[in-house]
N, C-alpha and C positions, 0 to 999 in steps of 0.2 A: 504493500500500500504506500509506504513512504517513498519507495523508488519510483512508483508510478506518478505520484504527485510531484516529485522532484524533476522528473523528465518533462512533465507538462510546464512546470515553472521555468525550466531552462528554455524551452521553445517560446514561451510567452515573453520571456525577457529578451530573447533574440529579436522577436518581431517588434516589440515595443521599442527596443533600443534602436533598431533600424529606422522606425518611424520617427522617433525623436531626433535622430541624426539628420534626416531629411528635413524635418520641420525646422530645426535650428539652422540648417543650411539655407533654407528659403528666406530666413530673416537676417542671419549674421554671416552666412558663408560666401558672400560674393567676393570674387577676386578676379584678377586679370586673366587667369588661365582657364578656370572652369565656370565662372559666373555664379549666380545664385542657384540654389537647388529649386526644383519644381516637383510638385506632386504628379505632374503629367510627363511621361517620358517623351523625349524628343523624337520626331518622326523622320524617316529617311527620305531620300530623294523621290521615291515613287509615290510617297504620300503627302509630302510637304512642298516639293519643289526646292529650288536653290539657286546656285550660281554656276554658270558654264563658262569655262576659260578655254579658248582655242589657242594652242601654241603652234607657231610656224617655225620651221627650221631656219637657222642662219647658215647660209651656204656661201662658200667662196666661189669665184667665177669658174664655171664648168663642173662644179661638184654636184653630185646627185645623192639622194637618200636611198639606201638599200632596204629591203624588207627586214633583214636581220638587224640593222641599226634601229629601225623603227620599233621592232618588237622589244629590243633591249631597252630603248628609251621609255616605252610604256611600262615595262616592268620596274625600272628604277623610279620613275615618277610615282607609280602606285605605292612603292615602298616608302617614298618620301611623304606622301599624303597620309599613309597609315601611321608613320612615325609621329605625325602631329596629333594623333589621337582622334582623327576624323573617321567615323565608321560609315559604312554603306556608300562610300564615294565610288564613282565610276570613272575609269580611265580607259579611253578607247582611241582608235585611229579614225581619221577623217580623210578620205581621199588617199592619195599616194604618199603624203608626207606630213600632214598635220596630226597633232595629238589633241584630243578633247578631254578636259578634266571637268567633271560635273560633281559639285559638292553640295550636300543638303544644307538648307538654311543659309544663313549669312556667315561666311568664313571670317575668322579673326585675322588680324594683320600678320601674325606669325605664320599662319597657314598659307596665306597668300604669298608671303615672302618665300616660303619653302618651295612653292609651286613655280612662281615666276622667276626665281633664281635657279633656273633649270638648265643653264648653259653648260658647256664642256668645262670641266675642272682642269686647271693647268698650274704647274709650278714654274715660275720664271725668276731668274736672278734680277735683283734690283741694280740698276745702273745709276740712277739719280732720283732724288726726291726733294720735295719742297712743300711749304704750306700753300694750300689752294688760295688763289688771290681773292676769290669771292667769299671765303670763310671768315669767321670771326675768331679763329683759333690761334691768333698770334701768341697768346699766352698759354696755349694748351701744349703740353709736352708731346713729343712723338710717341705713337703707340709703343707699348713696352712688351709686346709679345716676343718671346725668345724660343729658339729651337735648340734642343740639346739632345745628346744621347740619353737613352732611357735611364732615369734615376739621378741625373745630374741637375744642378740649378744654374741659372744664368742671370746676368745683370744687363739691362739695356744700356746702349751707348749713344751719345749725341751724333748728329749727322753733320758731315762736312759740306763744303761748297765746291762744286766742280769748277776748276780754273780754266780748262781748255776743252775744246771739242775736236779732237783729231779726225781726220777724214780718211785714213788708211783702211785697208780691208781688215775686218775683225778676225781674230784667230780663235776665239772661243766666245761662249755666251755672255761672259762678264767683261769682254773687251769694250773699252770706251769708244772704240772706233765705230760702234753701232750708232753713236750719236753724231749725226751730221749737223751742219749749220742749219739746214732746213728743218730737221727734226727738232733741234733745240729751240728754234724760233716758234715752231708749232706748239711745243711744250710750254713755252713762256706765255703764249696767248691762249692756252687751252682753258676752257671753262668747264669745271666739273658738273655744272648744271646741265650741260649738253650730253652727258654720258649716257642718258637713256636712249638716245638715238645714235649711239656710237657703234660702228661695226668692228667686231673683234679682228685684230690683225692676224695674218697667217702665222702658223706655228714657228716658221723659220725667220720671222722678222721681229724687230723691236716693237714695243707697244707703249703707247701713252695712255694712262688711265688714272683713276682716283680710287681712294678707299670708299667703302660703302656708305660712310657718313659724309663724304664730300669735303673732308677737312684737309687731306693731303693728296697731292698728285705725284705720279711716279713715271719714270722711264724704265721699262723692264726689257730685259734681253729676250732672246728666243726661248721657246718652251724647252725645258730640260727633263721634266718628269710629267708624264701623263697621269691625270686623275684616275684613269681606268685601271692603273696598277694598284690602287688602294683596295685592299680586301676587307678591311674593317676599320672602325674608328669608335672610340669611346671617350667619355669625359669622367673626371673624378678629381679628387684632391691630390696635389702633388706631394710626393714624399722625398725626403733627403736620401743620400746614399746609405744612411744608417737605418732607413725604413721609418723615420719619424715624419708625421704629416706636417707640412709647412703652413697649412691653412689656406693655401692658394689653389684655385681651380685650374686645371689644365686639360689639354686634349691629347689623346694618344692614338695616332693613326698606325695602321699596320699595312705594309706593302708586300706584294708578291715578289718573286725572285727578280723579275725584270725591274720593278720599281726600287727594290733594295739596292741593286747595282747602280741605278741612275741616281738615287739619293746619295749613295756613298761617293760617287764621282763628283756630284755637284757640291756637296758639303766639304769635300777635300779641298776643292779650289776656293770656295768661299771662306773657309776657316783660315786660309793663308793670308787674307786681307786683314789690315789693321782694324781694330774695333771701331775706330773713328771713321772708317770708310763705309759709305752706304752699300758698297758691293759685298760687304759681309752679310747682307741680308738677302732673302728670297721672298718673292710675293706669291701668295696662294690666290689665284685668280678664278673667280666664279662669276659667270654672266658678265664678263668684261670688267669686273670690279675687283679690287684687292680686298679680300675679306680678312686677311691677316698677312703681316710682313715681318716675321720673326728674324732676329739676328741669329747667327750661327755660332754656337758656343762649343762646338766640337765636331769631329768627323763622325757621322752617323753611318755605321756599317751593318747594324743588326736588323734594319728594316722596321724598328720600333722607336721612332723619335718621340720626343715629348715637347709639346708646344705649350708654354706657360707665359704668364704675364698678367695683364689687367683684365682677367676674366671674372665674371660672376658665374654662378651655377647655370643660369639661363643662357648666357652667351656661350659658355663652354658647350652646353648641350646642343645649341643651334649649330655651332661650328662643327661639332662631331657629326651631326646629321648631314651637314653640307658635304663634308669630306666622304662620308659613307655612301650617301645616295646621290651625290652630285656628279659622279663620273659618267656622264652621258657620252655616247659615241659621237654625238653632234650637238651643237648649241641650238637653243630655241629662244624665241621671243614671243611675247604676248601679242597675238593678233587681234583678239577681241575678248571682252568680258561682259556678260549680260545675265540678267535674271531669267530663270526658266520656271515654268509652272509644273505642278505635280503631274507625273505621267499616268497615274492611276486615279488619284483623288480620293475624296472622302467617301464617295459611293462604294468603291471597292473595299475600303476599310470597314464601312458599316456592314457590307455583305460578309466580310470575314468574321466580324464580331458576332453577327447573327448566326453564322454557321457554327461558331464556337459555342454559343448559347444553346443551339439545337442539340449539338453533340453532348453538352453537359446535361441537358434535360433528359436525353435518352439514357445516359449513364445512370442518372438518379432514378428514373422509372424502372430500369432493369434491376438496380440494386434493391429497391423497395419491393419489387415483385419477387425476386429470387430470395432475398434475405429478410423480408418483412422489416420490423423495426431495427434489426441489426444493420440494415442498409443505411440508417441515419448516421452510423459511424462513418460510412463511406462519404456521405454528403458533407459531414462536418470536416472530415479530413481533406476533401477537395477544396472546401472553403478556406481552410487554414493554408493549404498549399498555394491557392490562388492569391491570397493576400501577401504571403511571403514572396512569391514570384514577382508580383507587381512592385513591391518595395525594392527588391533586388534590381529589377529593370530600371526603376526610377533612379536608384543610387548609381548604377553604371552609366546611365544617361547623363547624370550630373557630374560625376567625378572622372569618368573615362571616355566621354564623348560618344557613348553608344547611342545609336538611333534605331528605332523600331521600324522595320519594313514589313511589307506583306508576307515576305518569306519568314520573317521572325514571328509574325502572327500565326502563320501556318504551323511553325514549330510549337507554339503554345497550345494550339488546338490539338495537334497530334499527341501532346503530352497528357491530355485529359485521359485518353485511353490507356496510355502507359502507366499513369498513376493509379487508375482504377484496377489494373491488373494486380498490383501489389496487394491491394485489399482482398481481392477475390482469392488469390493464392492463400493468404492468411486465413480467411474464413473457412475455406475448404479443408485446410489442415486441421482446424479446430473441430470441424464436423467429423473428420476421419478419426480423430482421437476420441470423440464422444462415442462413435460407433464401436470403438474398442473397449468401451466400458469405463472410461475415465470420468471423474467429476468435471464440472465445467471449469473450475479454477485450475485443475490439473491439465485439462485439455487446452486451455489458453496458453499455459506455459510450454507444454510439450509441442503443441502446434506451432508456437512461435519459434522454437528451436529448429524445427523442420522447415518452416516457411522462410526463415531468415536466409538460409543458404540459397534457396531458389531465388529469392528477391535480389540478393547480392549478385548472383550470377547473371540474372537478366539485366540488372542495372549496369553492371560492368560492361556488358555488350553494348548497351545503349550509349554509355559514356564514351566507350572506345570509338564507336561510329561517329559520335559528335566531334570528338577530338580529331579524327582523321579528316573529316569533312572540313573542319575549321582550318586545319593546317594546309590542306591541299587545294581547297577551293578559293575562289575570289568572289567579290561582290555580294549579292543577296544570299547566295548559298551559305556564306559564312554567318550571316545573320540567322538563318535557319539552324545551323549547327550550334551557334551560341545559345539560343533559347532552348534547344533540345538538351544541351549539356546542363544548363542551369536548372531546368525543371527535373532532370534526372537526379541531380544532387539533392534538390529540395524534396523530391519524392522520398528518398531514403531517410532524410531528416524527419519528415512528417510521420512516416511509418514507425520509426524508432522512438521518436519523442512525443508522439501524439496518439496514433492509432493503437499501438500495443498497450500503452498505459491506460487508455480509455477502456479497452476491453478488460484489462485487469480489474478496473474499478467496477465495470458492469457485471463481471462474473460474481461479485459479492452481493448483488441485489437479488431479491426474491423473484422479481419478474423474469429475469433471464435464467437464473439458476434452477427455477422450477420447470423450465421448458415450456413456457406459455406458447400457445399456437401462433401468436403474433410476434414472438421474439425472434423468429428465424431459427430457433432450435427445437422445433416441433418434432417429437419422437416419430410420428407417422411419416414425416418428410425425410427423416434420417434413416428410416429402416431399422429402428430400435425402439424399445419400450422402457420407460422409467420404472425403476423398482424402489424408488425412494432416495431422498437426499442427493438428487441430481446424478444418480447412477443409472446405468442402462443394463438391460439384459436382452438377449437375442429373442425376437418374437417367435412364439411357438408355431403359428401356422406357416404354410407355404415353405416347408423345408424340402431340400433335395436329399439325395442319398448320402451326402456327406454330413448331414445334420446341421448345415448352416442355412440361414435364411437366403432367399433368392437375392435380396439386395446385397447382403454380405458376400455371397458367392460371386455376384456380378463384379464386386470391387476387389476380389482376390486376384493376385498375380498368378501366372501359369504355374510357377513353382509351388506356391501356396495351395493351389487347387489340386495339383498332383499329390502333394503331401497329405492333404485332407482325404483324398480318395484312397490312398494307400492305407491311411489310418482307419478309414471306414471299412476297407476290405479286410484288414486284419481283425477288426472288431467283429465283423460278421462271421469270419472263420472261427473265431474264438467262441462266439455264441452258438454256432452250429455244432462245435465239438461238445459243448456243454449239453446241448439239447439231445445229442445222440447218446 
């Protein structure tokens, strides 16, 4: 009894706690990342509409887009959108070269930044840098990002002034001969505000550009390391060589073999320059802009450099995502951005909800018809599972950007039948135990032990299916998989913490323990007869030659039936011997 009440209290506390958390979030929980909580889950693109962004490739003269490049670009942009926490977004191709990104609702600035900064990622050596003429950053220090071998620290250095602009042929990517008189004159008059319409220079030429804030402008040498050689990137707190945290945030990219060799070659040359020389630095260029220009504090040969400096947790995470997902095979620019209406609309959502209610009603009718008032336990369990599922969906929508699509609604509807299965398995196990002559309290416990194994096995298969679908699928199918997985876990919680404890409590009541005909434990329906104090005996009539009732014989296994027949034959032979 105490364990039963304790389980119900735990489930109640979980449900109330989640509701309080969402309620508090709707009042006090607004922030720049997740916004305020809402009791209504956010809807996906097919139900709410959203924003459609068309990306067109930036191509050099004579360059074309291959199908393989477009497929890779779609995959990377989809990963970038997913990394921003946006659910149910659609990334598709349009025509032979464009990429269309459709996002539900109104995307925030950070999400738009991740999508729109989708050009080819490049690493170029810095040749010269200066404060942008249009900026007000004359008193702002140069960015303090530094690149070091993994585990080391670095100190930023001031920038020098270029004295001359030689015109001889350059010998390497850091050679000042890349800066001609015409190029330097263009740099002097370059306005960072015009960078949005700036065409990225070919990989083998110098580039004039600015940082993403428009505070500093740069002359960069040719591309030395392609962003496509980055295999992974993460952010975290920087540690010293002794493993002690410095309290500063850093970014930790990982390169493949080709990238590792290129980085080693580049940093070997850059580290040879004096720390006061701007050529000690390299620019990380994304979408034609310098997103970071760290100084080189050592030769990086392991393929795991550390970029540290004036990062916050947010800016470090953004840079890590840009490095990880920004290595597109071709550059893109935003061709258009417009609002789009819902592709299915509220009518389809209402139809889905009506279908769910009809399914729920049929389950209730079947439960009451098959199990009489015992079916009310099924109804109550479904209500508890429904409330808990709704709160979990609302929480995920608030904290993790989840959006409910029609596919997700379908997952919730399918879950009604899966959830009811657990109760039916449990009820039938209890009835089997009653047929074997157990009391109701004993049948509840014994039936629970047998049913639990079946329930866990079935739910493990459901959960595995949901996980595989979520990992391998994209788009709306992932929404279906997520709701299916959520409802599977909640189903197990409800059965363990609500359904079983409630039956433990009901087994102690006179109505159910006496086998009332409306209780669902009617002896006539179970093929057994009460003999007092909630115990059963096999009914006398309708016996077969084994001595078992027809109902009991029907439920016997083949092995049990054969054993009973052998026992019956032996008994008959013994009787014949005595008679003779």
